[in-house]
Structures are given as structure tokens and as C-alpha cells.
Phi, psi and omega in degrees: 000314180295319180297321179296319180294320180297318178298319181297318179296316180299316180297320180296317179295321179297317178296319182295317179298315179297319182296317179291320180296329181285347180084000182274063178277162182277348182281137180231161178224134177275119182253017167095189180060274183272359180077011182290151179255131183251150178293143170270115183292142183286332181251140180296151175290126186267358178279147182226355182219146177297334180297334178292337181293339183296338180302326179247334186236058186299317181296315182295314181295322178298319178296312181300317181297332179272356184272166176277349169297313182295333183259016185302330180261321187274346180311119183303325180294318178294318179299320181291313183294329181266003184053052180066034182058039172301325174276101184295346182296339181276341188298321182304333181256346178260346178214060191276146165285176182303134179298324182288349177291319181259347177100154186294340183267000187235156176290142179288170174262156178274152177256165185246021181213174178048051181299329183283001179255355173049230174277106192249187180301320183292331180305315185260329191259344185269128175253096185302327184288343178248356183056042180215161171268150180239150179214176182285327182081183001286155180277145175271174181298331181292344183298332182297333182252003183292138182294341181274000176050055190290149172223159180269131178215135176291345181301327186293335180250009180279143176294341176294340179287329179278328189299320184308327177261308188287340177275002170298333177249019172067019179296319181296318179295323177297314179299319182298339180270356180267167177290340178298332183277355181265143178300144179141183185294338180264005182298137180206131180244186182303318182296324183302324181261320189260352173221064182297155180290134177229162177265123178273172177304134182089000177087003180283129179287150177207186180249134178297140177250024174279337179050060179299137181199239190291345178261004184252107185298322181297314179295318180300315182293330181285348185268347187215150177238149175236123179233150178205150178207154175274128184260352181154184179304118178073016181228138174223161177227135183234142177225128173245122187235133170281087191266344185213013180260135183275020179198188178301151175240126353289169181305150187285064171249135188298340184258008177267149177209142174236129183243134170262114183243151179230134174248117184265123174268124185263167184299331180277004178092349179284162182231139179232127181253139178219146172275128178275318181200159176230133180249117179186164171264107192288154168297160180298335183271354180273073186292340182285343179270113179231134176278103181268356179245079189286333184226150175303137182097346180282160183214167176204164178245149180212169180218144176239125179275133174254025180069227182291349182272001176113200186223143174259124176258142185233136168247117188249130183236134171267105184274149181295154182294143173249129180084356179222151174291157178296144179288122183255336179255116180243107185288324184235101186301332183273359182296139176253015177297163180254115177295162183306129176085348183278159179233141168254118183249136183237118175257115189244138172251121186256149175289158182300342182288346184273126179264322183205160179227124174259121181259133181227136178245113184251138173254125182244131178293334172213152193297345182259006181291127181290162183304319186290345176258341180286167177267120176280110183282308181212153178210141176208156181239133178247122179259131183262351182223000000 
């Protein structure tokens, strides 16, 4: 009787050890988005760096290493503007721990290691509560032996995964107010623009991890249009439209700026350059930037001095959005950014001394960036004679 009981105990313990080793525990954790429940792995994840992911995901890691996500902490411009992250408030999003650790509705915590990896693979893919990495799937047969212990989770493709960091500047809230956020044929989310579909080795589709955005000239140019026409003797009309961006233009980062500049060629051959307008969410210390166009349909008048050559008078109109509902939630009242679908129209009366006007739209990574370092988005010349 005792031997039978001992055998039963040994068999039970053997089964229990095998069961735990296989990772098929009964404990589950909800990691968000679709509400799916994921297995809690019995063995801890033994990976500690995003560079280890290259063993299986070489293409993805190569893209990520070339991205500005990977350089979120080491980027010299960011280091300079933050004074070496003297302001610790920026660290949770420039050196984040896994987003799923704190949840899709919360800001991440900052980590104290691997500074050179910035926003890394673990930031988006690691689910600490399950000791596994998560992906969109479907998983292949090789996933069962993969060191990252992958599981499928809708959280990885949820806009909520981007929001904990990017909604610190209300980008997510801006997108939610556009027609892109509504179900239908025009629906478009963060992934559609910033993680386009690419073909991986073997023909399997995947998502690019280059995350094109403010450093990508092609993407920047596709988000805004510059139009101009001569309306008659001494008159021109200019329109700057947020025609393809799913949020405010430029994006609601405090250090971005877009300038509409004009170079006036005078009859004597000389040239005079003036800034017509600046679109940005100003720093608290930029008291000179005031949003005088608080609602769609509002207008204001302004003047630009050309010195002894006269004055340019401007009538500026904030036109209502086309293709998108009007923005009803404004997080920063003084912002001069252009919401999705809106146009800033300038009707200008020029002095007789002006022969031609060259219009230039510059994107600046920070407001003090000179023209030769900024991205020239669009340029056109209007001849009056």
C-alpha cells in the first residue's frame, strides 16, 4: 500500500515538473487591446537586449537600429535640448520600460540600463506579467522553440500601444478627432503611416520598423501642401493645407516648427526675406507666439515691412477642415499648428516695388534650426510682371 502511494506521489511530481516546464500553467494574464488572455510562462525570459532579437529577426532589428526610436536617448539634438535629460520628466518616453508593464492607459516607467537602445524591442513587445514577447501573429511552428517565448496579442497593433508616449503631446487625441479614426474606407491609424507593410525574406509580409516621421522628408512633404497664385496687379494668394497628416501639423512636439517664408524680389534686383507665419506649439517662454485664430472661420490682418520698398498687407483666414470633422478638443490654446484638413489662407497686397515672390515652407526639428539644416518641404515662385 505504501509503495503504491509512493509511486503515485512520484508520478504526480514528475507530471507537475513536466507541466511547469512546458509553460502550460493555468495562470493567465490579460495584456489588453482585444481582451485576450495570455499564458504566464513558467520559465523567465532569458533575453536582456534587443540586439539578441537579431538572431531570428535580422531585418527587423536592422530597421529598428536605423530608426529614431532606437536613438530616442542618444540623439545629439535631444540630448542638447534636454540638457542631457536634466529634466527627468522626459526619460519615461525616451528610455522606456515595457509599455505593457504599466498598461496601455498609463505612461511607461523609465529604465536605468541599455541607454543606447532607446525605445527598443522590449518597450513594445515584452509582456512582463507573462514572461513572454508578444506579436501580431500568426505564429509559425518554430515559435514553440523560440527563446522569446512569443504569444499573439492584439495589443501590439493597438493605437493604445503608441498613446502612452505619443499622447504626452496629445497626438493620439488629435488623431481620434479626425475621420481617419472612424471605421470605414478612409480609416487610417498610426501603423498605416509609420509602420507600412513590407515584404520580409521568403515573401512573408510584415511591418517596417523604421518608423518614418519627422526625419523623413518624403513623409513630411506628403503631409502638407503649399499653393500660391497671382490674383491681379500687386496681389497674391497663398494656401498652406494639412492635407495628409492624421494629426496636427507639425506634430505636437514642443520643439518642432514649420515656417512659411517669402523672399521678395524688388525692381532694383535686391531681395528681401520675411517670415509670413510659423506653425508650432510654443514653449512656455515663447510669449511672442499667440494663436489669434482660435476657431475655424476666424481671420486676422497683418503687415510685413519691406523697409524703404513699402509694406505687404496680409489678410489671414483659418479655413474649416475638409474631409475631417472640426477639431473640438484643443489641448493647447496658443498652438498655431494646423489641424487635419484645415487650411491657412493668406491674401496679400504687395507694393509696386515687388517683381516676384518666392515662397518656401521649411520644417525645423527645433525652432532655432537654420534654413540650410531644415527640411525644405515645398517651394514655388510667383511672378508679378
